[in-house]
N, CA, C and O of each residue as an XYZ file, in Angstrom:
632
protein
N      -0.547     64.286    -53.296
C       0.546     64.609    -52.426
C       0.177     65.830    -51.598
O      -0.595     66.670    -52.060
N       0.698     65.947    -50.408
C       0.416     67.077    -49.588
C       1.145     68.324    -49.994
O       2.026     68.346    -50.853
N       0.729     69.329    -49.337
C       1.306     70.625    -49.542
C       2.732     70.773    -49.090
O       3.030     70.472    -47.934
N       3.679     71.245    -49.986
C       5.044     71.375    -49.738
C       5.350     72.637    -49.136
O       4.837     73.660    -49.589
N       6.179     72.673    -48.105
C       6.626     74.003    -47.587
C       7.685     74.683    -48.390
O       8.407     73.996    -49.112
N       7.823     75.867    -48.328
C       8.794     76.467    -49.260
C      10.152     76.192    -48.672
O      10.295     76.081    -47.454
N      11.055     76.090    -49.440
C      12.576     75.773    -49.084
C      13.179     77.193    -48.652
O      13.061     78.197    -49.353
N      13.822     77.161    -47.448
C      14.501     78.358    -47.008
C      15.984     78.108    -46.727
O      16.361     77.294    -45.884
N      16.754     78.805    -47.428
C      18.248     78.554    -47.283
C      18.737     79.735    -46.235
O      18.436     80.922    -46.360
N      19.477     79.230    -45.274
C      19.961     80.110    -44.293
C      21.385     80.054    -44.369
O      21.911     78.945    -44.272
N      22.183     81.192    -44.546
C      23.668     81.343    -44.629
C      24.047     82.022    -43.392
O      23.750     83.200    -43.195
N      24.752     81.249    -42.482
C      25.376     81.898    -41.207
C      26.421     82.844    -41.614
O      27.168     82.660    -42.575
N      26.441     83.989    -40.741
C      27.597     84.822    -40.992
C      28.935     84.198    -41.030
O      29.048     83.187    -40.336
N      29.919     84.565    -41.658
C      31.275     84.053    -41.602
C      32.043     84.994    -40.599
O      32.649     85.985    -41.006
N      31.991     84.647    -39.288
C      32.627     85.216    -38.209
C      34.189     85.177    -38.223
O      34.831     86.080    -37.687
N      34.755     84.184    -38.804
C      36.029     83.924    -38.923
C      36.650     85.058    -39.874
O      37.650     85.700    -39.554
N      35.991     85.226    -41.009
C      36.272     86.149    -42.074
C      36.256     87.574    -41.399
O      37.142     88.389    -41.657
N      35.355     87.817    -40.637
C      35.126     89.207    -40.058
C      36.359     89.359    -39.121
O      36.965     90.429    -39.069
N      36.690     88.377    -38.448
C      37.789     88.589    -37.423
C      39.326     88.642    -38.017
O      40.190     89.382    -37.546
N      39.526     87.773    -39.085
C      40.698     87.577    -39.813
C      40.794     88.740    -40.888
O      41.848     89.366    -40.997
N      39.796     89.002    -41.608
C      39.842     89.844    -42.675
C      39.812     89.040    -44.012
O      40.148     87.858    -43.957
N      39.492     89.501    -45.033
C      39.497     88.903    -46.360
C      41.001     88.665    -46.798
O      41.926     89.174    -46.165
N      41.181     87.947    -47.799
C      42.473     87.813    -48.429
C      43.042     89.069    -48.882
O      44.257     89.267    -48.886
N      42.135     89.968    -49.285
C      42.564     91.180    -49.795
C      42.516     92.354    -48.721
O      42.858     93.494    -49.034
N      42.110     92.052    -47.535
C      42.031     93.069    -46.417
C      43.414     93.368    -45.897
O      43.618     94.439    -45.326
N      44.304     92.548    -46.049
C      45.767     92.800    -45.410
C      45.879     92.093    -44.109
O      44.874     91.636    -43.564
N      46.976     91.995    -43.632
C      47.347     91.560    -42.366
C      47.890     92.443    -41.456
O      48.772     93.218    -41.826
N      47.458     92.437    -40.226
C      47.874     93.346    -39.248
C      49.374     93.104    -38.869
O      49.681     92.259    -38.028
N      50.214     93.810    -39.463
C      51.630     93.524    -39.295
C      52.147     93.985    -37.781
O      53.129     93.452    -37.265
N      51.470     94.910    -37.204
C      51.699     95.324    -35.867
C      51.373     94.218    -34.898
O      52.071     94.103    -33.890
N      50.411     93.430    -35.112
C      49.991     92.250    -34.293
C      51.132     91.109    -34.441
O      51.579     90.508    -33.464
N      51.558     90.875    -35.797
C      52.597     89.953    -35.928
C      53.833     90.443    -35.225
O      54.463     89.625    -34.554
N      54.243     91.664    -35.301
C      55.454     92.180    -34.597
C      55.320     92.002    -33.091
O      56.332     91.655    -32.481
N      54.176     92.202    -32.414
C      53.977     92.021    -31.086
C      54.079     90.547    -30.704
O      54.698     90.178    -29.707
N      53.447     89.720    -31.538
C      53.685     88.243    -31.290
C      55.186     87.785    -31.429
O      55.581     86.940    -30.626
N      55.991     88.236    -32.310
C      57.326     88.008    -32.432
C      58.089     88.502    -31.168
O      58.961     87.845    -30.598
N      57.663     89.721    -30.802
C      58.416     90.176    -29.523
C      58.106     89.228    -28.349
O      58.979     88.970    -27.521
N      56.858     88.705    -28.274
C      56.444     87.986    -27.165
C      57.271     86.608    -27.248
O      57.684     86.092    -26.209
N      57.484     86.076    -28.390
C      58.244     84.852    -28.614
C      59.759     85.079    -28.101
O      60.338     84.318    -27.326
N      60.283     86.214    -28.646
C      61.597     86.556    -28.276
C      61.785     86.637    -26.722
O      62.818     86.167    -26.246
N      60.839     87.211    -25.902
C      60.991     87.237    -24.541
C      60.944     85.813    -23.938
O      61.683     85.488    -23.009
N      60.064     84.995    -24.492
C      60.009     83.569    -23.996
C      61.155     82.767    -24.218
O      61.448     81.839    -23.464
N      61.957     83.146    -25.428
C      63.122     82.320    -25.675
C      64.104     82.273    -24.535
O      64.705     81.239    -24.243
N      64.263     83.476    -23.860
C      65.058     83.483    -22.649
C      64.644     82.453    -21.613
O      65.423     81.723    -20.999
N      63.387     82.481    -21.500
C      62.625     81.532    -20.471
C      62.909     80.023    -20.879
O      63.043     79.122    -20.051
N      62.983     79.860    -22.216
C      63.120     78.450    -22.860
C      64.420     77.909    -22.243
O      64.451     76.800    -21.709
N      65.437     78.672    -22.322
C      66.819     78.259    -21.819
C      66.741     77.901    -20.395
O      67.300     76.885    -19.983
N      66.099     78.657    -19.651
C      65.907     78.324    -18.132
C      65.081     77.118    -17.926
O      65.369     76.346    -17.011
N      64.043     76.889    -18.730
C      63.186     75.734    -18.583
C      64.058     74.483    -19.047
O      64.052     73.450    -18.378
N      64.709     74.593    -20.061
C      65.574     73.367    -20.406
C      66.632     73.180    -19.485
O      66.971     72.017    -19.263
N      67.229     74.118    -18.899
C      68.232     73.945    -17.925
C      67.688     73.174    -16.739
O      68.368     72.298    -16.205
N      66.393     73.509    -16.290
C      65.754     72.751    -15.216
C      65.540     71.324    -15.536
O      65.722     70.457    -14.681
N      65.132     71.035    -16.829
C      64.885     69.796    -17.330
C      66.196     68.981    -17.317
O      66.237     67.830    -16.882
N      67.171     69.577    -17.773
C      68.509     68.837    -17.813
C      69.009     68.441    -16.393
O      69.478     67.328    -16.154
N      68.871     69.477    -15.422
C      69.221     69.166    -14.023
C      68.312     68.103    -13.418
O      68.801     67.280    -12.644
N      66.993     68.073    -13.733
C      66.111     67.246    -13.339
C      66.519     65.701    -13.746
O      66.432     64.755    -12.964
N      66.961     65.617    -15.053
C      67.449     64.413    -15.631
C      68.621     63.882    -14.675
O      68.585     62.746    -14.202
N      69.627     64.756    -14.432
C      70.709     64.323    -13.685
C      70.235     63.966    -12.083
O      70.774     63.075    -11.426
N      69.321     64.677    -11.666
C      68.891     64.289    -10.325
C      68.153     62.962    -10.240
O      68.348     62.211     -9.285
N      67.319     62.663    -11.209
C      66.576     61.412    -11.287
C      67.694     60.221    -11.527
O      67.583     59.113    -11.003
N      68.645     60.553    -12.279
C      69.712     59.559    -12.445
C      70.395     59.110    -11.233
O      70.711     57.943    -11.005
N      70.617     60.200    -10.407
C      71.358     59.907     -9.130
C      70.380     59.059     -8.244
O      70.786     58.126     -7.550
N      69.043     59.449     -8.312
C      68.114     58.670     -7.510
C      68.138     57.224     -8.007
O      68.147     56.311     -7.182
N      68.150     56.978     -9.315
C      68.180     55.597     -9.782
C      69.426     54.900     -9.513
O      69.365     53.686     -9.319
N      70.658     55.553     -9.470
C      71.832     54.991     -9.120
C      71.817     54.384     -7.710
O      72.417     53.340     -7.453
N      71.085     55.099     -6.775
C      70.995     54.646     -5.420
C      69.941     53.571     -5.222
O      70.043     52.692     -4.366
N      68.906     53.696     -6.079
C      67.781     52.656     -5.829
C      67.199     52.339     -7.132
O      66.504     53.146     -7.750
N      67.500     51.087     -7.578
C      67.061     50.587     -8.906
C      65.566     50.217     -8.956
O      65.163     49.390     -9.774
N      64.687     50.871     -8.023
C      63.272     50.434     -7.944
C      62.420     50.970     -9.099
O      62.906     51.818     -9.847
N      61.296     50.564     -9.265
C      60.374     50.986    -10.298
C      59.944     52.371    -10.210
O      59.590     52.936    -11.245
N      59.933     53.019     -9.040
C      59.592     54.470     -8.897
C      60.706     55.274     -9.593
O      60.483     56.134    -10.445
N      61.975     54.901     -9.135
C      63.135     55.638     -9.698
C      63.258     55.555    -11.151
O      63.566     56.520    -11.851
N      62.982     54.253    -11.637
C      63.051     54.074    -13.170
C      62.082     54.875    -13.895
O      62.349     55.506    -14.918
N      60.833     54.822    -13.273
C      59.755     55.667    -13.873
C      60.072     57.106    -13.979
O      59.801     57.754    -14.990
N      60.652     57.611    -12.923
C      61.038     58.992    -12.881
C      61.997     59.348    -13.912
O      61.916     60.377    -14.583
N      63.014     58.370    -14.032
C      64.112     58.496    -15.085
C      63.561     58.607    -16.469
O      63.935     59.435    -17.299
N      62.573     57.634    -16.654
C      61.869     57.620    -17.951
C      61.195     58.963    -18.359
O      61.347     59.539    -19.437
N      60.423     59.362    -17.310
C      59.653     60.694    -17.539
C      60.451     61.854    -17.734
O      60.140     62.722    -18.550
N      61.522     61.909    -16.980
C      62.522     63.082    -17.243
C      63.097     63.033    -18.716
O      63.188     64.043    -19.414
N      63.471     61.786    -19.121
C      63.979     61.721    -20.436
C      62.916     61.879    -21.518
O      63.253     62.305    -22.622
N      61.677     61.563    -21.262
C      60.674     61.651    -22.198
C      60.228     63.099    -22.264
O      59.919     63.580    -23.354
N      60.178     63.838    -21.117
C      59.958     65.256    -21.181
C      60.984     66.025    -22.027
O      60.632     66.914    -22.801
N      62.227     65.667    -21.862
C      63.286     66.317    -22.676
C      63.068     65.979    -24.154
O      63.134     66.855    -25.016
N      62.802     64.672    -24.441
C      62.558     64.313    -25.807
C      61.449     65.080    -26.450
O      61.560     65.405    -27.632
N      60.401     65.388    -25.765
C      59.407     66.137    -26.259
C      59.498     67.727    -26.246
O      58.810     68.400    -27.014
N      60.286     68.229    -25.434
C      60.438     69.663    -25.333
C      61.686     70.247    -25.967
O      61.730     71.424    -26.326
N      62.719     69.387    -26.099
C      64.044     69.870    -26.644
C      63.989     70.666    -27.935
O      64.633     71.699    -28.119
N      63.190     70.119    -28.794
C      63.126     70.772    -30.143
C      62.334     72.147    -29.976
O      62.709     73.154    -30.576
N      61.294     72.146    -29.187
C      60.628     73.375    -28.999
C      61.514     74.392    -28.444
O      61.398     75.574    -28.766
N      62.487     73.933    -27.536
C      63.517     74.922    -26.974
C      64.661     75.161    -27.782
O      65.552     75.911    -27.383
N      64.717     74.565    -28.927
C      65.745     74.885    -29.919
C      67.043     74.012    -29.747
O      68.153     74.407    -30.104
N      66.799     72.773    -29.162
C      67.892     71.867    -28.952
C      67.535     70.477    -29.380
O      67.417     69.548    -28.581
N      67.364     70.371    -30.716
C      66.814     69.037    -31.284
C      67.820     67.878    -31.017
O      67.426     66.712    -31.030
N      69.019     68.175    -30.793
C      70.062     66.869    -30.604
C      69.830     66.536    -29.219
O      70.071     65.358    -28.953
N      69.421     67.267    -28.254
C      69.075     66.863    -26.928
C      67.833     65.991    -26.979
O      67.689     65.053    -26.195
N      66.966     66.295    -27.876
C      65.711     65.551    -27.974
C      66.137     64.190    -28.634
O      65.451     63.218    -28.318
N      67.142     63.997    -29.479
C      67.630     62.756    -30.095
C      68.121     61.954    -29.039
O      67.711     60.803    -28.887
N      69.085     62.538    -28.193
C      69.770     61.736    -27.176
C      68.637     61.251    -26.070
O      68.606     60.099    -25.636
N      67.781     62.212    -25.704
C      66.719     61.729    -24.741
C      65.814     60.694    -25.279
O      65.270     59.892    -24.519
N      65.630     60.676    -26.557
C      64.862     59.733    -27.257
C      65.559     58.341    -27.123
O      64.925     57.324    -26.841
N      66.797     58.364    -27.326
C      67.707     57.100    -27.153
C      67.553     56.589    -25.779
O      67.423     55.376    -25.613
N      67.555     57.443    -24.729
C      67.549     57.082    -23.370
C      66.216     56.429    -23.087
O      66.169     55.385    -22.435
N      65.108     57.028    -23.571
C      63.725     56.382    -23.298
C      63.654     54.962    -24.042
O      62.997     54.021    -23.597
N      64.350     54.918    -25.139
C      64.295     53.566    -25.857
C      65.132     52.550    -24.980
O      64.772     51.378    -24.869
N      66.168     53.004    -24.414
C      67.027     52.163    -23.615
C      66.161     51.693    -22.314
O      66.146     50.497    -22.024
N      65.504     52.559    -21.603
C      64.681     52.161    -20.502
C      63.503     51.269    -21.058
O      63.201     50.301    -20.360
N      62.901     51.445    -22.059
C      61.863     50.650    -22.629
C      62.436     49.220    -22.949
O      61.825     48.199    -22.635
N      63.659     49.214    -23.600
C      64.177     47.936    -24.056
C      64.735     47.010    -22.882
O      64.975     45.820    -23.090
N      64.914     47.557    -21.746
C      65.254     46.785    -20.598
C      64.095     46.264    -19.911
O      63.202     47.016    -19.521
N      64.064     44.925    -19.735
C      62.931     44.189    -19.166
C      62.547     44.839    -17.755
O      63.407     45.289    -16.999
N      61.236     44.849    -17.479
C      60.815     45.360    -16.129
C      61.413     44.424    -15.097
O      61.519     43.212    -15.283
N      61.808     45.077    -13.965
C      62.592     44.424    -13.003
C      64.166     44.230    -13.115
O      64.826     43.954    -12.113
N      64.701     44.371    -14.270
C      66.031     44.320    -14.668
C      66.520     45.704    -14.542
O      65.784     46.671    -14.741
N      67.765     45.800    -14.211
C      68.465     47.105    -14.079
C      68.814     47.605    -15.409
O      69.265     46.839    -16.261
N      68.625     48.879    -15.634
C      68.952     49.648    -16.786
C      70.411     49.942    -16.635
O      70.783     50.566    -15.641
N      71.278     49.541    -17.549
C      72.828     49.717    -17.424
C      73.098     51.197    -17.089
O      72.830     52.114    -17.865
N      73.657     51.357    -15.856
C      73.979     52.635    -15.345
C      74.991     53.343    -16.163
O      74.832     54.550    -16.347
N      76.009     52.736    -16.675
C      77.041     53.336    -17.532
C      76.459     53.937    -18.793
O      76.892     54.975    -19.292
N      75.421     53.205    -19.295
C      74.735     53.756    -20.490
C      73.851     54.913    -20.233
O      73.743     55.802    -21.078
N      73.192     54.948    -19.074
C      72.402     56.023    -18.518
C      73.262     57.332    -18.385
O      72.941     58.451    -18.786
N      74.427     56.965    -17.737
C      75.494     58.100    -17.558
C      75.902     58.760    -18.718
O      76.079     59.978    -18.756
N      76.078     57.923    -19.773
C      76.559     58.446    -21.191
C      75.451     59.263    -21.701
O      75.754     60.354    -22.185
N      74.323     58.944    -21.674
C      73.245     59.706    -22.202
C      73.029     61.046    -21.390
O      72.727     62.085    -21.977
N      73.183     60.991    -20.118
C      73.011     62.153    -19.313
C      74.123     63.166    -19.597
O      73.884     64.357    -19.796
N      75.410     62.610    -19.606
C      76.627     63.437    -20.020
C      76.394     64.072    -21.337
O      76.661     65.264    -21.490
N      75.902     63.331    -22.324
C      75.750     63.886    -23.618
C      74.624     64.938    -23.620
O      74.783     65.896    -24.377
N      73.562     64.885    -22.907
C      72.550     65.864    -22.886
C      73.284     67.192    -22.122
O      73.090     68.319    -22.576
N      74.018     67.008    -21.100
C      74.588     67.993    -20.475
C      75.634     68.829    -21.359
O      75.707     70.057    -21.309
N      76.408     68.044    -22.145
C      77.486     68.649    -23.049
C      76.713     69.427    -24.174
O      77.067     70.569    -24.464
N      75.741     68.865    -24.760
C      75.017     69.555    -25.835
C      74.408     70.846    -25.265
O      74.420     71.887    -25.921
N      73.864     70.763    -24.013
C      73.260     71.949    -23.468
C      74.343     73.042    -23.107
O      74.187     74.237    -23.359
N      75.354     72.556    -22.548
C      76.395     73.417    -22.113
C      77.103     74.151    -23.327
O      77.373     75.352    -23.278
N      77.372     73.383    -24.372
C      77.975     73.939    -25.649
C      76.982     74.551    -26.623
O      77.305     74.908    -27.755
N      75.710     74.656    -26.104
C      74.711     75.307    -26.992
C      74.689     74.762    -28.338
O      74.676     75.574    -29.263
N      74.682     73.446    -28.615
C      74.457     72.858    -29.917
C      73.048     72.878    -30.178
O      72.282     72.130    -29.571
N      72.623     73.779    -31.141
C      71.204     73.899    -31.353
C      70.850     73.405    -32.869
O      69.754     73.624    -33.385
N      71.751     72.820    -33.416
C      71.518     72.163    -34.790
C      71.696     70.718    -34.784
O      72.264     70.171    -33.840
N      71.237     70.055    -35.799
C      71.441     68.728    -35.927
C      72.700     68.353    -36.761
O      73.002     67.179    -36.975
N      73.384     69.361    -37.198
C      74.595     69.041    -38.176
C      76.064     69.208    -37.449
O      77.119     69.338    -38.071
N      75.944     69.180    -36.094
C      77.329     69.215    -35.358
C      77.732     67.753    -35.377
O      77.081     66.835    -34.879
N      79.008     67.643    -36.081
C      79.582     66.377    -36.382
C      79.920     65.600    -35.088
O      79.739     64.382    -35.088
N      80.351     66.156    -34.092
C      80.697     65.489    -32.758
C      79.424     65.071    -32.042
O      79.367     63.977    -31.481
N      78.406     65.916    -32.049
C      77.174     65.519    -31.457
C      76.458     64.378    -32.177
O      75.791     63.530    -31.585
N      76.638     64.419    -33.453
C      75.945     63.321    -34.272
C      76.705     62.052    -34.056
O      76.079     61.000    -33.927
N      77.982     62.077    -34.009
C      78.757     60.797    -33.778
C      78.351     60.195    -32.436
O      78.120     58.990    -32.339
N      78.255     61.114    -31.299
C      77.901     60.750    -30.017
C      76.545     60.184    -30.019
O      76.380     59.127    -29.409
N      75.513     60.756    -30.640
C      74.201     60.252    -30.682
C      74.130     58.935    -31.408
O      73.451     58.005    -30.974
N      74.868     58.860    -32.567
C      74.835     57.516    -33.223
C      75.463     56.396    -32.405
O      75.036     55.243    -32.475
N      76.452     56.742    -31.652
C      77.050     55.566    -30.822
C      76.169     55.247    -29.761
O      75.987     54.059    -29.498
N      75.520     56.249    -29.027
C      74.475     55.942    -28.040
C      73.267     55.112    -28.576
O      72.755     54.184    -27.950
N      72.883     55.538    -29.767
C      71.715     54.733    -30.287
C      72.168     53.322    -30.649
O      71.398     52.395    -30.400
N      73.425     53.063    -31.249
C      73.941     51.806    -31.569
C      74.013     50.852    -30.314
O      73.655     49.676    -30.387
N      74.513     51.447    -29.120
C      74.634     50.744    -27.998
C      73.273     50.376    -27.511
O      73.124     49.222    -27.107
N      72.212     51.236    -27.491
C      70.853     50.900    -27.110
C      70.234     49.807    -28.009
O      69.476     48.942    -27.569
N      70.616     49.910    -29.308
C      70.123     48.925    -30.312
C      70.732     47.456    -29.963
O      70.059     46.434    -30.092
N      72.019     47.462    -29.528
C      72.652     46.202    -29.208
C      72.050     45.579    -28.050
O      72.075     44.349    -28.008
N      71.520     46.215    -27.111
C      70.749     45.787    -25.906
C      69.459     45.326    -26.272
O      68.921     44.531    -25.502
N      68.824     45.693    -27.363
C      67.456     45.460    -27.764
C      67.235     44.142    -28.433
O      66.110     43.827    -28.821
C-alpha cells in the first residue's frame, strides 16, 4: 500500500453565531424595539396600500363590465389574486377570503364565457364593506355569513 497522507480536519468559523450571539449571550432588545417601531410605521402604509388595491379591484370590475374581453378578465383576476395574497398581511383576512372566492369564480367560468357580473359585483361590494368597516378578524358573524354565501354561489356555478 502507498503512503497515506495525514487527515486534516478543518472547522470553519461559525459566522452566524458571531453575528447573532450565543444562546447565553442575550438578545439585543433595542434592535427588536427598533424593528417593532418600523413595523408600526408601515402599518399606516398598509392601510393605504390596501385601499389602493380595493380601488383597483373596483376599477377593473368597471372595465370588465364594459368589455368582457380576455384582457379585462385577466386584470380582474390579477386584482382579486393580489388582494387574496396581500389582505392577510395587511390585517384583513376576511378580504383575502372574499378575494379568493372571486378568483375561484373567474377560474370556474369557462374561457370565452362571461363571468356573472352580479356575482362579481357582490364580491367587490363585500370587499369594500369589509375594508370600510375595518373588519380585521375572521370572527365577524356578518362577514362570515356573507363570505359563506358568496362561496356557495361560486360552488353552485362550478
